[in-house]
N, CA and C of each residue as an Amber inpcrd file, in Angstrom:
protein
   204
  -5.4300000   3.7230000  12.5390000  -4.5250000   4.4600000  11.6760000
  -3.2290000   4.8070000  12.3930000  -2.8520000   4.0710000  13.4230000
  -1.6590000   4.3650000  14.1670000  -0.4080000   3.7370000  13.6000000
  -0.5190000   2.9890000  12.5010000   0.6450000   2.3290000  11.9340000
   1.4820000   3.3140000  11.1290000   2.7980000   3.0830000  11.1430000
   3.6900000   3.9260000  10.3530000   3.5700000   3.5790000   8.8700000
   3.2840000   2.3440000   8.5760000   3.1340000   1.8860000   7.2030000
   1.7220000   1.3590000   7.0210000   1.2390000   1.4260000   5.8140000
  -0.0870000   0.8880000   5.5260000  -0.0450000  -0.6340000   5.6110000
   0.9930000  -1.2080000   5.0580000   1.0910000  -2.6610000   5.0030000
   1.9500000  -3.1930000   6.1430000   1.8040000  -4.4740000   6.3910000
   2.6130000  -5.1690000   7.3950000   3.9170000  -5.5770000   6.7160000
   4.9720000  -4.8370000   6.9690000   6.2320000  -5.0360000   6.2640000
   6.8070000  -6.4330000   6.5090000   6.6320000  -6.9620000   7.7130000
   7.1340000  -8.3160000   7.9960000   6.3830000  -9.3580000   7.1700000
   5.0890000  -9.1710000   7.0150000   4.3010000 -10.0950000   6.1990000
   4.7660000 -10.0520000   4.7450000   4.9970000  -8.8590000   4.2220000
   5.4600000  -8.7090000   2.8370000   6.8250000  -9.3730000   2.6700000
   7.7090000  -9.1820000   3.6350000   9.0370000  -9.8200000   3.5660000
   8.9300000 -11.3370000   3.5650000   8.0840000 -11.8630000   4.4660000
   7.9090000 -13.3200000   4.5150000   7.3180000 -13.8370000   3.2080000
   6.3380000 -13.1290000   2.6960000   5.6930000 -13.5380000   1.4550000
   6.6860000 -13.5290000   0.2960000   7.4970000 -12.4940000   0.1910000
   8.5080000 -12.4260000  -0.8630000   9.5690000 -13.5140000  -0.6810000
   9.9570000 -13.7870000   0.5550000  10.8990000 -14.8790000   0.8160000
  10.3220000 -16.2150000   0.4150000   9.0510000 -16.4400000   0.7470000
   8.3780000 -17.6780000   0.3400000   8.3420000 -17.8000000  -1.1780000
   8.0590000 -16.6960000  -1.8410000   8.0340000 -16.6970000  -3.3110000
   9.4060000 -17.0360000  -3.8850000  10.4480000 -16.4670000  -3.3130000
  11.8060000 -16.6950000  -3.8130000  12.2380000 -18.1510000  -3.6490000
  11.7740000 -18.8050000  -2.5790000  12.1710000 -20.1860000  -2.3110000
  11.2740000 -21.2190000  -2.9770000  10.0810000 -20.8340000  -3.3400000
   9.0860000 -21.7890000  -3.8330000   9.4650000 -22.3250000  -5.2140000
   9.2650000 -23.6250000  -5.4080000   9.5610000 -24.2860000  -6.6860000
   8.2890000 -24.7060000  -7.4220000   7.2170000 -24.9240000  -6.6880000
   5.9630000 -25.4040000  -7.2790000   5.2510000 -24.2540000  -8.0010000
   5.0560000 -24.3740000  -9.3180000   4.4050000 -23.2950000 -10.0750000
   3.0150000 -22.9220000  -9.5550000   2.2540000 -23.8950000  -9.1080000
   0.9100000 -23.6030000  -8.5870000   1.0020000 -22.7800000  -7.3030000
   1.9490000 -23.1120000  -6.4450000   2.1310000 -22.3690000  -5.1940000
   2.6700000 -20.9610000  -5.4820000   3.5630000 -20.8580000  -6.4790000
   4.0760000 -19.5430000  -6.8750000   2.9300000 -18.6650000  -7.3590000
   2.0530000 -19.2380000  -8.1490000   0.8880000 -18.5090000  -8.6430000
   0.0080000 -18.0470000  -7.4810000  -0.2170000 -18.9320000  -6.5280000
  -1.0310000 -18.6070000  -5.3520000  -0.3950000 -17.4750000  -4.5310000
   0.9030000 -17.5880000  -4.2920000   1.6070000 -16.5590000  -3.5100000
   1.6460000 -15.2200000  -4.2470000   1.8200000 -15.2670000  -5.5670000
   1.8180000 -14.0500000  -6.3710000   0.4580000 -13.3610000  -6.3080000
  -0.5960000 -14.1530000  -6.4030000  -1.9390000 -13.5800000  -6.2980000
  -2.1710000 -12.9470000  -4.9320000  -1.6760000 -13.5840000  -3.8860000
  -1.8040000 -13.0270000  -2.5440000  -1.0420000 -11.7090000  -2.4340000
   0.1770000 -11.6660000  -2.9600000   0.9650000 -10.4320000  -2.9310000
   0.2530000  -9.3150000  -3.6900000  -0.2830000  -9.6310000  -4.8550000
  -1.0330000  -8.6300000  -5.6300000  -2.2320000  -8.1140000  -4.8490000
  -2.9400000  -9.0060000  -4.1830000  -4.1190000  -8.6070000  -3.4130000
  -3.7320000  -7.6820000  -2.2630000  -2.6350000  -7.9950000  -1.5880000
  -2.1680000  -7.1640000  -0.4730000  -1.7730000  -5.7770000  -0.9800000
  -1.0500000  -5.7330000  -2.0880000  -0.6170000  -4.4480000  -2.6460000
  -1.8280000  -3.6420000  -3.1050000  -2.7760000  -4.2950000  -3.7520000
  -3.9780000  -3.5910000  -4.2180000  -4.7620000  -3.0110000  -3.0370000
  -4.8930000  -3.7940000  -1.9800000  -5.5950000  -3.3130000  -0.7850000
  -4.8720000  -2.1120000  -0.1830000  -3.5460000  -2.1880000  -0.1370000
  -2.7680000  -1.0830000   0.4100000  -2.8900000   0.1680000  -0.4620000
  -2.9030000  -0.0120000  -1.7770000  -3.0680000   1.1280000  -2.6720000
  -4.4180000   1.8020000  -2.4530000  -5.4410000   1.0020000  -2.2530000
  -6.7690000   1.5490000  -1.9950000  -6.7920000   2.3210000  -0.6780000
  -6.1340000   1.7930000   0.3320000  -6.0660000   2.4740000   1.6270000
  -5.3440000   3.8140000   1.4860000  -4.2560000   3.8410000   0.7350000
  -3.5230000   5.0830000   0.5110000  -4.4000000   6.0760000  -0.2470000
  -5.1120000   5.6040000  -1.2580000  -6.0010000   6.4740000  -2.0330000
  -7.0570000   7.1120000  -1.1320000  -7.6280000   6.3180000  -0.2430000
  -8.6430000   6.8200000   0.6870000  -8.0440000   7.8580000   1.6300000
  -6.8570000   7.5810000   2.1470000  -6.2000000   8.5280000   3.0600000
  -5.8580000   9.8370000   2.3580000  -5.3510000   9.7280000   1.1280000
  -5.0100000  10.9450000   0.3860000  -6.2520000  11.7680000   0.0690000
  -7.3240000  11.1040000  -0.2600000  -8.5730000  11.8100000  -0.5260000
  -9.0360000  12.5560000   0.7250000  -8.9390000  11.8990000   1.8710000
  -9.3010000  12.5350000   3.1390000  -8.4190000  13.7540000   3.4060000
  -7.1040000  13.5840000   3.2240000  -6.1790000  14.6950000   3.4670000
  -6.4460000  15.8640000   2.5190000  -6.7000000  15.5490000   1.2650000
  -6.9850000  16.6070000   0.3020000  -8.2600000  17.3520000   0.6690000
  -9.2610000  16.6000000   1.1060000 -10.5270000  17.2300000   1.4770000
 -10.3610000  18.0590000   2.7500000  -9.6290000  17.5330000   3.7130000
  -9.4750000  18.1930000   5.0050000  -8.5010000  19.3590000   4.9670000
  -7.3820000  19.1850000   4.2670000  -6.3160000  20.1820000   4.3110000
  -6.0100000  20.8120000   2.9570000  -6.8050000  20.5280000   1.9560000
  -6.5520000  21.0400000   0.6150000  -6.4960000  22.5540000   0.5430000
  -7.2810000  23.2160000   1.3560000  -7.2820000  24.6830000   1.3300000
  -5.9300000  25.2730000   1.7260000  -5.1630000  24.5650000   2.5490000
  -3.8180000  25.0500000   2.9090000  -2.8990000  25.0820000   1.6960000
  -3.0260000  24.0820000   0.8540000  -2.1730000  24.0060000  -0.3300000
  -2.5550000  25.0670000  -1.3500000  -3.8210000  25.2500000  -1.5640000
  -4.2450000  26.2590000  -2.5460000  -3.9110000  27.6640000  -2.0400000
  -4.0040000  27.8940000  -0.7420000  -3.6600000  29.2000000  -0.1710000
  -2.1550000  29.4660000  -0.2860000  -1.3320000  28.4520000  -0.0480000
   0.1210000  28.6420000  -0.1040000   0.5700000  28.8620000  -1.5380000
  -0.0870000  28.2750000  -2.4940000   0.2880000  28.4720000  -3.9000000
  -0.1120000  29.8770000  -4.3550000  -1.2050000  30.3940000  -3.8270000
  -1.6470000  31.7330000  -4.2090000  -0.6700000  32.7900000  -3.7080000
   0.0220000  32.5150000  -2.5960000   0.9580000  33.4760000  -2.0210000
   2.2540000  33.5380000  -2.8120000   2.5540000  32.4890000  -3.5820000
   3.8220000  32.4460000  -4.3330000   3.8280000  33.3530000  -5.5060000
């Protein structure tokens, strides 16, 4: 969990560049599916991290709202 970003930004850039240059519809479909899979995996990772943070530190938020 030492990464600043969940996803590999260079990989996403390369994948999007490949998509922009690609002319073959079958390859475009393949690359699009790969991009969707990467984004879905990253969304799941974020969901898991947020759930952990809410469970671990949620009491801080509820306490600070009660003080307002």
